[in-house]
PyMOL commands that place a pseudoatom at each C-alpha (Angstrom):
pseudoatom trace, name=CA, resn=MET, resi=1, chain=A, elem=C, hetatm=0, pos=[-74.563, -56.797, 215.049]
pseudoatom trace, name=CA, resn=HIS, resi=2, chain=A, elem=C, hetatm=0, pos=[-73.296, -54.807, 217.879]
pseudoatom trace, name=CA, resn=ARG, resi=3, chain=A, elem=C, hetatm=0, pos=[-73.337, -51.041, 218.267]
pseudoatom trace, name=CA, resn=VAL, resi=4, chain=A, elem=C, hetatm=0, pos=[-70.276, -49.778, 219.893]
pseudoatom trace, name=CA, resn=THR, resi=5, chain=A, elem=C, hetatm=0, pos=[-71.012, -46.040, 219.963]
pseudoatom trace, name=CA, resn=ARG, resi=6, chain=A, elem=C, hetatm=0, pos=[-73.525, -43.704, 221.415]
pseudoatom trace, name=CA, resn=VAL, resi=7, chain=A, elem=C, hetatm=0, pos=[-75.093, -43.359, 217.836]
pseudoatom trace, name=CA, resn=ARG, resi=8, chain=A, elem=C, hetatm=0, pos=[-78.751, -44.275, 218.076]
pseudoatom trace, name=CA, resn=THR, resi=9, chain=A, elem=C, hetatm=0, pos=[-80.231, -42.553, 215.115]
pseudoatom trace, name=CA, resn=ILE, resi=10, chain=A, elem=C, hetatm=0, pos=[-79.427, -42.451, 211.372]
pseudoatom trace, name=CA, resn=LEU, resi=11, chain=A, elem=C, hetatm=0, pos=[-81.215, -39.828, 209.327]
pseudoatom trace, name=CA, resn=ILE, resi=12, chain=A, elem=C, hetatm=0, pos=[-81.668, -40.612, 205.581]
pseudoatom trace, name=CA, resn=MET, resi=13, chain=A, elem=C, hetatm=0, pos=[-82.405, -37.284, 203.556]
pseudoatom trace, name=CA, resn=GLY, resi=14, chain=A, elem=C, hetatm=0, pos=[-82.706, -36.399, 199.906]
pseudoatom trace, name=CA, resn=LEU, resi=15, chain=A, elem=C, hetatm=0, pos=[-85.278, -35.435, 197.337]
pseudoatom trace, name=CA, resn=ARG, resi=16, chain=A, elem=C, hetatm=0, pos=[-88.298, -37.138, 196.859]
pseudoatom trace, name=CA, resn=GLY, resi=17, chain=A, elem=C, hetatm=0, pos=[-87.982, -40.138, 194.814]
pseudoatom trace, name=CA, resn=SER, resi=18, chain=A, elem=C, hetatm=0, pos=[-84.268, -40.395, 195.935]
pseudoatom trace, name=CA, resn=GLY, resi=19, chain=A, elem=C, hetatm=0, pos=[-85.105, -43.799, 197.617]
pseudoatom trace, name=CA, resn=LYS, resi=20, chain=A, elem=C, hetatm=0, pos=[-85.060, -42.694, 201.232]
pseudoatom trace, name=CA, resn=THR, resi=21, chain=A, elem=C, hetatm=0, pos=[-87.826, -44.860, 202.618]
pseudoatom trace, name=CA, resn=THR, resi=22, chain=A, elem=C, hetatm=0, pos=[-86.381, -47.997, 200.696]
pseudoatom trace, name=CA, resn=ALA, resi=23, chain=A, elem=C, hetatm=0, pos=[-82.978, -47.386, 202.000]
pseudoatom trace, name=CA, resn=ALA, resi=24, chain=A, elem=C, hetatm=0, pos=[-84.139, -46.632, 205.537]
pseudoatom trace, name=CA, resn=SER, resi=25, chain=A, elem=C, hetatm=0, pos=[-86.149, -49.789, 205.669]
pseudoatom trace, name=CA, resn=SER, resi=26, chain=A, elem=C, hetatm=0, pos=[-83.442, -51.886, 203.980]
pseudoatom trace, name=CA, resn=LEU, resi=27, chain=A, elem=C, hetatm=0, pos=[-80.693, -50.533, 206.288]
pseudoatom trace, name=CA, resn=ALA, resi=28, chain=A, elem=C, hetatm=0, pos=[-82.884, -50.907, 209.633]
pseudoatom trace, name=CA, resn=HIS, resi=29, chain=A, elem=C, hetatm=0, pos=[-83.665, -54.565, 208.658]
pseudoatom trace, name=CA, resn=HIS, resi=30, chain=A, elem=C, hetatm=0, pos=[-79.957, -55.085, 207.746]
pseudoatom trace, name=CA, resn=ILE, resi=31, chain=A, elem=C, hetatm=0, pos=[-78.426, -53.905, 211.164]
pseudoatom trace, name=CA, resn=GLY, resi=32, chain=A, elem=C, hetatm=0, pos=[-81.398, -54.892, 213.359]
pseudoatom trace, name=CA, resn=TRP, resi=33, chain=A, elem=C, hetatm=0, pos=[-82.746, -51.307, 214.114]
pseudoatom trace, name=CA, resn=ARG, resi=34, chain=A, elem=C, hetatm=0, pos=[-86.151, -50.160, 213.858]
pseudoatom trace, name=CA, resn=CYS, resi=35, chain=A, elem=C, hetatm=0, pos=[-87.236, -47.970, 210.862]
pseudoatom trace, name=CA, resn=VAL, resi=36, chain=A, elem=C, hetatm=0, pos=[-89.435, -44.570, 211.019]
pseudoatom trace, name=CA, resn=ASP, resi=37, chain=A, elem=C, hetatm=0, pos=[-90.896, -43.005, 208.068]
pseudoatom trace, name=CA, resn=LEU, resi=38, chain=A, elem=C, hetatm=0, pos=[-91.356, -39.496, 209.015]
pseudoatom trace, name=CA, resn=ASP, resi=39, chain=A, elem=C, hetatm=0, pos=[-94.010, -38.744, 206.617]
pseudoatom trace, name=CA, resn=VAL, resi=40, chain=A, elem=C, hetatm=0, pos=[-96.032, -41.623, 208.093]
pseudoatom trace, name=CA, resn=ARG, resi=41, chain=A, elem=C, hetatm=0, pos=[-95.522, -39.909, 211.558]
pseudoatom trace, name=CA, resn=VAL, resi=42, chain=A, elem=C, hetatm=0, pos=[-96.720, -36.695, 210.173]
pseudoatom trace, name=CA, resn=ARG, resi=43, chain=A, elem=C, hetatm=0, pos=[-99.892, -38.255, 208.546]
pseudoatom trace, name=CA, resn=GLU, resi=44, chain=A, elem=C, hetatm=0, pos=[-100.609, -39.920, 211.898]
pseudoatom trace, name=CA, resn=MET, resi=45, chain=A, elem=C, hetatm=0, pos=[-100.318, -36.542, 213.761]
pseudoatom trace, name=CA, resn=PHE, resi=46, chain=A, elem=C, hetatm=0, pos=[-102.628, -35.015, 211.342]
pseudoatom trace, name=CA, resn=ASP, resi=47, chain=A, elem=C, hetatm=0, pos=[-104.952, -38.125, 211.168]
pseudoatom trace, name=CA, resn=GLU, resi=48, chain=A, elem=C, hetatm=0, pos=[-104.964, -37.503, 207.118]
pseudoatom trace, name=CA, resn=SER, resi=49, chain=A, elem=C, hetatm=0, pos=[-104.306, -40.335, 204.742]
pseudoatom trace, name=CA, resn=SER, resi=50, chain=A, elem=C, hetatm=0, pos=[-101.717, -38.568, 202.620]
pseudoatom trace, name=CA, resn=VAL, resi=51, chain=A, elem=C, hetatm=0, pos=[-99.083, -35.512, 202.491]
pseudoatom trace, name=CA, resn=THR, resi=52, chain=A, elem=C, hetatm=0, pos=[-101.043, -34.116, 199.684]
pseudoatom trace, name=CA, resn=ASP, resi=53, chain=A, elem=C, hetatm=0, pos=[-104.189, -33.934, 201.876]
pseudoatom trace, name=CA, resn=ILE, resi=54, chain=A, elem=C, hetatm=0, pos=[-102.243, -32.366, 204.908]
pseudoatom trace, name=CA, resn=PHE, resi=55, chain=A, elem=C, hetatm=0, pos=[-100.919, -29.661, 202.508]
pseudoatom trace, name=CA, resn=ARG, resi=56, chain=A, elem=C, hetatm=0, pos=[-104.448, -29.106, 200.933]
pseudoatom trace, name=CA, resn=ILE, resi=57, chain=A, elem=C, hetatm=0, pos=[-106.551, -29.094, 204.261]
pseudoatom trace, name=CA, resn=HIS, resi=58, chain=A, elem=C, hetatm=0, pos=[-103.915, -27.609, 206.757]
pseudoatom trace, name=CA, resn=GLY, resi=59, chain=A, elem=C, hetatm=0, pos=[-101.371, -25.928, 204.506]
pseudoatom trace, name=CA, resn=GLU, resi=60, chain=A, elem=C, hetatm=0, pos=[-97.570, -26.251, 204.055]
pseudoatom trace, name=CA, resn=PRO, resi=61, chain=A, elem=C, hetatm=0, pos=[-96.561, -24.303, 207.104]
pseudoatom trace, name=CA, resn=ALA, resi=62, chain=A, elem=C, hetatm=0, pos=[-98.616, -26.692, 209.156]
pseudoatom trace, name=CA, resn=PHE, resi=63, chain=A, elem=C, hetatm=0, pos=[-97.127, -29.777, 207.711]
pseudoatom trace, name=CA, resn=ARG, resi=64, chain=A, elem=C, hetatm=0, pos=[-93.486, -28.339, 208.261]
pseudoatom trace, name=CA, resn=GLU, resi=65, chain=A, elem=C, hetatm=0, pos=[-94.473, -27.669, 211.803]
pseudoatom trace, name=CA, resn=GLY, resi=66, chain=A, elem=C, hetatm=0, pos=[-95.673, -31.100, 212.242]
pseudoatom trace, name=CA, resn=GLU, resi=67, chain=A, elem=C, hetatm=0, pos=[-92.764, -32.464, 210.512]
pseudoatom trace, name=CA, resn=ALA, resi=68, chain=A, elem=C, hetatm=0, pos=[-90.381, -30.644, 212.797]
pseudoatom trace, name=CA, resn=ALA, resi=69, chain=A, elem=C, hetatm=0, pos=[-92.422, -31.801, 215.778]
pseudoatom trace, name=CA, resn=ALA, resi=70, chain=A, elem=C, hetatm=0, pos=[-92.089, -35.535, 214.600]
pseudoatom trace, name=CA, resn=LEU, resi=71, chain=A, elem=C, hetatm=0, pos=[-88.429, -35.172, 214.119]
pseudoatom trace, name=CA, resn=ARG, resi=72, chain=A, elem=C, hetatm=0, pos=[-87.675, -33.723, 217.529]
pseudoatom trace, name=CA, resn=CYS, resi=73, chain=A, elem=C, hetatm=0, pos=[-89.730, -36.409, 219.096]
pseudoatom trace, name=CA, resn=VAL, resi=74, chain=A, elem=C, hetatm=0, pos=[-87.934, -39.196, 217.008]
pseudoatom trace, name=CA, resn=LEU, resi=75, chain=A, elem=C, hetatm=0, pos=[-84.493, -37.544, 218.139]
pseudoatom trace, name=CA, resn=THR, resi=76, chain=A, elem=C, hetatm=0, pos=[-85.433, -38.029, 221.947]
pseudoatom trace, name=CA, resn=GLU, resi=77, chain=A, elem=C, hetatm=0, pos=[-86.245, -41.674, 221.582]
pseudoatom trace, name=CA, resn=PRO, resi=78, chain=A, elem=C, hetatm=0, pos=[-83.872, -44.033, 222.963]
pseudoatom trace, name=CA, resn=GLU, resi=79, chain=A, elem=C, hetatm=0, pos=[-84.478, -47.018, 220.674]
pseudoatom trace, name=CA, resn=PRO, resi=80, chain=A, elem=C, hetatm=0, pos=[-81.713, -47.250, 217.641]
pseudoatom trace, name=CA, resn=THR, resi=81, chain=A, elem=C, hetatm=0, pos=[-83.599, -45.992, 214.745]
pseudoatom trace, name=CA, resn=VAL, resi=82, chain=A, elem=C, hetatm=0, pos=[-83.027, -45.272, 210.995]
pseudoatom trace, name=CA, resn=VAL, resi=83, chain=A, elem=C, hetatm=0, pos=[-85.320, -42.432, 209.935]
pseudoatom trace, name=CA, resn=SER, resi=84, chain=A, elem=C, hetatm=0, pos=[-86.435, -41.697, 206.591]
pseudoatom trace, name=CA, resn=LEU, resi=85, chain=A, elem=C, hetatm=0, pos=[-86.877, -37.779, 206.477]
pseudoatom trace, name=CA, resn=GLY, resi=86, chain=A, elem=C, hetatm=0, pos=[-89.278, -36.003, 204.269]
pseudoatom trace, name=CA, resn=GLY, resi=87, chain=A, elem=C, hetatm=0, pos=[-87.448, -34.250, 201.527]
pseudoatom trace, name=CA, resn=GLY, resi=88, chain=A, elem=C, hetatm=0, pos=[-88.159, -30.897, 202.970]
pseudoatom trace, name=CA, resn=THR, resi=89, chain=A, elem=C, hetatm=0, pos=[-87.619, -31.772, 206.678]
pseudoatom trace, name=CA, resn=PRO, resi=90, chain=A, elem=C, hetatm=0, pos=[-84.232, -30.062, 206.745]
pseudoatom trace, name=CA, resn=THR, resi=91, chain=A, elem=C, hetatm=0, pos=[-85.949, -26.957, 205.373]
pseudoatom trace, name=CA, resn=ALA, resi=92, chain=A, elem=C, hetatm=0, pos=[-88.512, -26.732, 208.149]
pseudoatom trace, name=CA, resn=PRO, resi=93, chain=A, elem=C, hetatm=0, pos=[-88.177, -23.875, 210.629]
pseudoatom trace, name=CA, resn=GLY, resi=94, chain=A, elem=C, hetatm=0, pos=[-85.250, -24.785, 212.905]
pseudoatom trace, name=CA, resn=MET, resi=95, chain=A, elem=C, hetatm=0, pos=[-84.745, -28.406, 211.578]
pseudoatom trace, name=CA, resn=ALA, resi=96, chain=A, elem=C, hetatm=0, pos=[-81.181, -27.788, 209.886]
pseudoatom trace, name=CA, resn=GLY, resi=97, chain=A, elem=C, hetatm=0, pos=[-80.080, -26.316, 213.175]
pseudoatom trace, name=CA, resn=ALA, resi=98, chain=A, elem=C, hetatm=0, pos=[-81.610, -29.426, 215.154]
pseudoatom trace, name=CA, resn=ILE, resi=99, chain=A, elem=C, hetatm=0, pos=[-80.144, -31.844, 212.609]
pseudoatom trace, name=CA, resn=ARG, resi=100, chain=A, elem=C, hetatm=0, pos=[-76.686, -30.174, 212.891]
pseudoatom trace, name=CA, resn=ALA, resi=101, chain=A, elem=C, hetatm=0, pos=[-76.694, -30.080, 216.843]
pseudoatom trace, name=CA, resn=ALA, resi=102, chain=A, elem=C, hetatm=0, pos=[-77.924, -33.795, 216.901]
pseudoatom trace, name=CA, resn=ALA, resi=103, chain=A, elem=C, hetatm=0, pos=[-74.869, -34.776, 214.555]
pseudoatom trace, name=CA, resn=ALA, resi=104, chain=A, elem=C, hetatm=0, pos=[-72.592, -32.726, 216.464]
pseudoatom trace, name=CA, resn=SER, resi=105, chain=A, elem=C, hetatm=0, pos=[-73.603, -34.576, 219.933]
pseudoatom trace, name=CA, resn=GLY, resi=106, chain=A, elem=C, hetatm=0, pos=[-72.604, -37.720, 218.567]
pseudoatom trace, name=CA, resn=ASP, resi=107, chain=A, elem=C, hetatm=0, pos=[-76.015, -39.205, 218.740]
pseudoatom trace, name=CA, resn=VAL, resi=108, chain=A, elem=C, hetatm=0, pos=[-76.990, -38.958, 215.036]
pseudoatom trace, name=CA, resn=ARG, resi=109, chain=A, elem=C, hetatm=0, pos=[-75.302, -39.800, 211.785]
pseudoatom trace, name=CA, resn=VAL, resi=110, chain=A, elem=C, hetatm=0, pos=[-76.746, -37.955, 208.504]
pseudoatom trace, name=CA, resn=VAL, resi=111, chain=A, elem=C, hetatm=0, pos=[-76.847, -39.614, 205.068]
pseudoatom trace, name=CA, resn=TYR, resi=112, chain=A, elem=C, hetatm=0, pos=[-77.586, -37.682, 201.927]
pseudoatom trace, name=CA, resn=LEU, resi=113, chain=A, elem=C, hetatm=0, pos=[-79.005, -39.844, 198.969]
pseudoatom trace, name=CA, resn=ARG, resi=114, chain=A, elem=C, hetatm=0, pos=[-77.907, -37.671, 196.268]
pseudoatom trace, name=CA, resn=ALA, resi=115, chain=A, elem=C, hetatm=0, pos=[-78.887, -38.072, 192.521]
pseudoatom trace, name=CA, resn=GLN, resi=116, chain=A, elem=C, hetatm=0, pos=[-79.147, -35.597, 189.685]
pseudoatom trace, name=CA, resn=PRO, resi=117, chain=A, elem=C, hetatm=0, pos=[-82.568, -33.901, 189.331]
pseudoatom trace, name=CA, resn=GLU, resi=118, chain=A, elem=C, hetatm=0, pos=[-83.254, -35.506, 185.919]
pseudoatom trace, name=CA, resn=ALA, resi=119, chain=A, elem=C, hetatm=0, pos=[-82.542, -38.940, 187.161]
pseudoatom trace, name=CA, resn=ILE, resi=120, chain=A, elem=C, hetatm=0, pos=[-85.040, -38.555, 190.047]
pseudoatom trace, name=CA, resn=ALA, resi=121, chain=A, elem=C, hetatm=0, pos=[-87.560, -36.906, 187.706]
pseudoatom trace, name=CA, resn=SER, resi=122, chain=A, elem=C, hetatm=0, pos=[-87.254, -39.901, 185.281]
pseudoatom trace, name=CA, resn=ARG, resi=123, chain=A, elem=C, hetatm=0, pos=[-87.673, -42.356, 188.142]
pseudoatom trace, name=CA, resn=LEU, resi=124, chain=A, elem=C, hetatm=0, pos=[-90.852, -40.510, 189.609]
pseudoatom trace, name=CA, resn=GLU, resi=125, chain=A, elem=C, hetatm=0, pos=[-92.223, -40.520, 185.895]
pseudoatom trace, name=CA, resn=LYS, resi=126, chain=A, elem=C, hetatm=0, pos=[-91.775, -44.344, 185.868]
pseudoatom trace, name=CA, resn=LEU, resi=127, chain=A, elem=C, hetatm=0, pos=[-93.014, -45.060, 189.379]
pseudoatom trace, name=CA, resn=GLY, resi=128, chain=A, elem=C, hetatm=0, pos=[-95.694, -41.950, 189.570]
pseudoatom trace, name=CA, resn=VAL, resi=129, chain=A, elem=C, hetatm=0, pos=[-95.491, -39.131, 191.835]
pseudoatom trace, name=CA, resn=GLY, resi=130, chain=A, elem=C, hetatm=0, pos=[-97.393, -40.681, 194.590]
pseudoatom trace, name=CA, resn=ASP, resi=131, chain=A, elem=C, hetatm=0, pos=[-98.427, -39.131, 197.808]
pseudoatom trace, name=CA, resn=ARG, resi=132, chain=A, elem=C, hetatm=0, pos=[-96.668, -35.944, 197.169]
pseudoatom trace, name=CA, resn=PRO, resi=133, chain=A, elem=C, hetatm=0, pos=[-98.065, -32.203, 196.601]
pseudoatom trace, name=CA, resn=LYS, resi=134, chain=A, elem=C, hetatm=0, pos=[-96.709, -30.294, 193.750]
pseudoatom trace, name=CA, resn=LEU, resi=135, chain=A, elem=C, hetatm=0, pos=[-93.981, -27.909, 195.037]
pseudoatom trace, name=CA, resn=VAL, resi=136, chain=A, elem=C, hetatm=0, pos=[-93.275, -25.545, 192.070]
pseudoatom trace, name=CA, resn=ASP, resi=137, chain=A, elem=C, hetatm=0, pos=[-95.089, -24.933, 188.750]
pseudoatom trace, name=CA, resn=GLY, resi=138, chain=A, elem=C, hetatm=0, pos=[-93.930, -26.688, 185.786]
pseudoatom trace, name=CA, resn=ASP, resi=139, chain=A, elem=C, hetatm=0, pos=[-93.772, -30.406, 184.882]
pseudoatom trace, name=CA, resn=ILE, resi=140, chain=A, elem=C, hetatm=0, pos=[-91.688, -33.020, 187.307]
pseudoatom trace, name=CA, resn=HIS, resi=141, chain=A, elem=C, hetatm=0, pos=[-88.340, -32.321, 185.538]
pseudoatom trace, name=CA, resn=GLU, resi=142, chain=A, elem=C, hetatm=0, pos=[-88.828, -28.591, 186.212]
pseudoatom trace, name=CA, resn=GLU, resi=143, chain=A, elem=C, hetatm=0, pos=[-89.800, -29.372, 189.890]
pseudoatom trace, name=CA, resn=MET, resi=144, chain=A, elem=C, hetatm=0, pos=[-86.871, -31.528, 190.425]
pseudoatom trace, name=CA, resn=ARG, resi=145, chain=A, elem=C, hetatm=0, pos=[-84.569, -29.197, 189.087]
pseudoatom trace, name=CA, resn=GLN, resi=146, chain=A, elem=C, hetatm=0, pos=[-85.562, -26.202, 191.198]
pseudoatom trace, name=CA, resn=THR, resi=147, chain=A, elem=C, hetatm=0, pos=[-85.824, -28.308, 194.200]
pseudoatom trace, name=CA, resn=PHE, resi=148, chain=A, elem=C, hetatm=0, pos=[-82.577, -29.721, 193.841]
pseudoatom trace, name=CA, resn=ASP, resi=149, chain=A, elem=C, hetatm=0, pos=[-81.062, -26.146, 193.291]
pseudoatom trace, name=CA, resn=ALA, resi=150, chain=A, elem=C, hetatm=0, pos=[-82.856, -24.909, 196.296]
pseudoatom trace, name=CA, resn=ARG, resi=151, chain=A, elem=C, hetatm=0, pos=[-81.814, -27.782, 198.774]
pseudoatom trace, name=CA, resn=ASP, resi=152, chain=A, elem=C, hetatm=0, pos=[-78.522, -29.561, 197.425]
pseudoatom trace, name=CA, resn=ALA, resi=153, chain=A, elem=C, hetatm=0, pos=[-76.005, -27.197, 199.236]
pseudoatom trace, name=CA, resn=LEU, resi=154, chain=A, elem=C, hetatm=0, pos=[-78.145, -27.669, 202.616]
pseudoatom trace, name=CA, resn=TYR, resi=155, chain=A, elem=C, hetatm=0, pos=[-78.156, -31.443, 202.341]
pseudoatom trace, name=CA, resn=ARG, resi=156, chain=A, elem=C, hetatm=0, pos=[-74.563, -31.398, 201.531]
pseudoatom trace, name=CA, resn=GLU, resi=157, chain=A, elem=C, hetatm=0, pos=[-73.732, -29.400, 204.559]
pseudoatom trace, name=CA, resn=LEU, resi=158, chain=A, elem=C, hetatm=0, pos=[-75.835, -31.403, 206.911]
pseudoatom trace, name=CA, resn=ALA, resi=159, chain=A, elem=C, hetatm=0, pos=[-74.562, -34.747, 205.590]
pseudoatom trace, name=CA, resn=GLY, resi=160, chain=A, elem=C, hetatm=0, pos=[-71.905, -36.837, 207.073]
pseudoatom trace, name=CA, resn=VAL, resi=161, chain=A, elem=C, hetatm=0, pos=[-71.868, -38.898, 203.858]
pseudoatom trace, name=CA, resn=GLU, resi=162, chain=A, elem=C, hetatm=0, pos=[-73.268, -38.384, 200.277]
pseudoatom trace, name=CA, resn=ILE, resi=163, chain=A, elem=C, hetatm=0, pos=[-74.305, -41.755, 198.527]
pseudoatom trace, name=CA, resn=ASP, resi=164, chain=A, elem=C, hetatm=0, pos=[-75.100, -41.898, 194.988]
pseudoatom trace, name=CA, resn=ALA, resi=165, chain=A, elem=C, hetatm=0, pos=[-79.022, -42.490, 194.833]
pseudoatom trace, name=CA, resn=SER, resi=166, chain=A, elem=C, hetatm=0, pos=[-78.981, -43.578, 191.126]
pseudoatom trace, name=CA, resn=GLN, resi=167, chain=A, elem=C, hetatm=0, pos=[-77.699, -46.986, 192.040]
pseudoatom trace, name=CA, resn=GLN, resi=168, chain=A, elem=C, hetatm=0, pos=[-79.581, -50.045, 192.793]
pseudoatom trace, name=CA, resn=PRO, resi=169, chain=A, elem=C, hetatm=0, pos=[-81.267, -50.019, 196.342]
pseudoatom trace, name=CA, resn=ASP, resi=170, chain=A, elem=C, hetatm=0, pos=[-79.071, -52.921, 197.479]
pseudoatom trace, name=CA, resn=ASP, resi=171, chain=A, elem=C, hetatm=0, pos=[-76.009, -51.171, 196.555]
pseudoatom trace, name=CA, resn=VAL, resi=172, chain=A, elem=C, hetatm=0, pos=[-77.292, -48.006, 198.380]
pseudoatom trace, name=CA, resn=ARG, resi=173, chain=A, elem=C, hetatm=0, pos=[-77.791, -49.895, 201.546]
pseudoatom trace, name=CA, resn=THR, resi=174, chain=A, elem=C, hetatm=0, pos=[-74.397, -51.645, 201.163]
pseudoatom trace, name=CA, resn=GLN, resi=175, chain=A, elem=C, hetatm=0, pos=[-72.759, -48.306, 200.870]
pseudoatom trace, name=CA, resn=ILE, resi=176, chain=A, elem=C, hetatm=0, pos=[-74.489, -46.781, 203.805]
pseudoatom trace, name=CA, resn=ALA, resi=177, chain=A, elem=C, hetatm=0, pos=[-73.666, -49.864, 206.005]
pseudoatom trace, name=CA, resn=GLN, resi=178, chain=A, elem=C, hetatm=0, pos=[-69.976, -49.625, 204.892]
pseudoatom trace, name=CA, resn=TRP, resi=179, chain=A, elem=C, hetatm=0, pos=[-69.735, -46.099, 206.064]
pseudoatom trace, name=CA, resn=LEU, resi=180, chain=A, elem=C, hetatm=0, pos=[-71.418, -46.709, 209.172]
pseudoatom trace, name=CA, resn=HIS, resi=181, chain=A, elem=C, hetatm=0, pos=[-68.888, -49.562, 209.946]
pseudoatom trace, name=CA, resn=GLU, resi=182, chain=A, elem=C, hetatm=0, pos=[-66.022, -47.182, 208.852]
pseudoatom trace, name=CA, resn=GLN, resi=183, chain=A, elem=C, hetatm=0, pos=[-67.411, -44.747, 211.410]
pseudoatom trace, name=CA, resn=GLY, resi=184, chain=A, elem=C, hetatm=0, pos=[-66.926, -47.423, 214.172]
pseudoatom trace, name=CA, resn=ILE, resi=185, chain=A, elem=C, hetatm=0, pos=[-70.558, -47.624, 214.732]
pseudoatom trace, name=CA, resn=PHE, resi=186, chain=A, elem=C, hetatm=0, pos=[-70.462, -51.438, 214.739]
pseudoatom trace, name=CA, resn=ARG, resi=187, chain=A, elem=C, hetatm=0, pos=[-68.318, -53.931, 216.209]
pseudoatom trace, name=CA, resn=ASP, resi=188, chain=A, elem=C, hetatm=0, pos=[-68.102, -56.717, 213.591]
pseudoatom trace, name=CA, resn=SER, resi=189, chain=A, elem=C, hetatm=0, pos=[-67.819, -56.470, 209.613]
pseudoatom trace, name=CA, resn=ALA, resi=190, chain=A, elem=C, hetatm=0, pos=[-71.367, -57.693, 209.003]
pseudoatom trace, name=CA, resn=ALA, resi=191, chain=A, elem=C, hetatm=0, pos=[-72.281, -54.011, 208.498]
pseudoatom trace, name=CA, resn=SER, resi=192, chain=A, elem=C, hetatm=0, pos=[-70.372, -54.100, 205.202]
pseudoatom trace, name=CA, resn=ASP, resi=193, chain=A, elem=C, hetatm=0, pos=[-71.662, -57.376, 203.713]
for i in range(1, 193): cmd.bond("trace and resi %d" % i, "trace and resi %d" % (i + 1))
show_as sticks, trace
zoom trace
């Protein structure tokens, strides 16, 4: 698959549990780009084994600063990359502006994996919450409702496309690849297979 535009980074954003890491990995494999999980980069920066540990030991502001530094670094790397953002990355200080500017420059495309909070909460209940600190008081359903309400408008404003994250992972990847093809990012139709 041949890239025909200067786009070199695809950012995948959404709430935790929306399937960002799965979609980014699958899409990167499909189009032959590398994949970066921003949470992994941040854990490496702090030399911690989990995001929860970073929150507990260093605090959320330090984590958000690390997240912002990791994203700024990825955005300057020349290798074509699909990036799975942390759910809160766009809310970190200065990051919405950085994402907006990168997209406006033509170097970046932004995908929002959007699902209703109840669907994500149910998915997280089945899969387990994993390596994630609790963001608000209450159960996972209340957390997802509050987080969705706080972030949805920003995600929608930053995104070039919204993909229904309640679909099967292969369908999510196919829809993203098709959108990228429609954007003229690839020369052949293999992106939409």
